[in-house]
C-alpha positions in Angstrom: 128.2 273.1 144.8 127.8 269.3 145.9 130.8 267.9 143.9 133.1 270.6 145.6 132.0 269.9 149.1 132.2 266.0 148.1 135.6 266.7 146.9 136.8 268.7 150.3 135.2 266.0 152.1 137.0 263.4 150.6 140.2 265.0 151.0 139.9 265.9 154.5 138.7 262.1 155.3 142.4 261.2 153.3 144.6 263.0 155.4 142.8 262.2 158.5 143.7 258.9 157.5 147.1 259.8 156.8 147.6 261.3 160.0 146.0 258.6 161.7 148.1 256.0 160.0 151.2 257.6 160.8 150.5 258.1 164.6 149.6 254.6 164.6 152.9 253.6 163.1 154.8 255.9 165.4 153.4 254.8 168.6 154.2 250.9 167.4 150.7 250.0 166.8 148.9 248.8 163.5 147.0 251.3 161.7 143.0 250.4 161.3 142.0 248.7 158.3 139.9 251.5 157.6 142.4 254.0 157.7 144.6 252.0 155.5 141.9 251.1 152.8 141.2 254.5 152.2 145.0 255.4 151.2 145.5 252.4 148.8 146.9 250.3 151.4 145.9 247.1 151.6 145.6 245.9 155.4 147.3 242.3 154.6 150.0 243.2 153.0 151.3 246.5 155.5 150.8 243.7 158.8 153.5 241.8 156.7 155.6 244.7 156.9 158.8 244.4 159.8 160.8 246.9 161.1 164.4 246.5 161.3 
């Protein structure tokens, strides 16, 4: 039971981070490093990306 709760909680955290990061990018802001790391994205490398 604990394993399934943990998996569901992790999934909710990942989806939340994706929503937060997408919202920040849409609003022309830098996403929080915590959200990027949770998604497997290096915040330093992400900051190097430039929009055209």
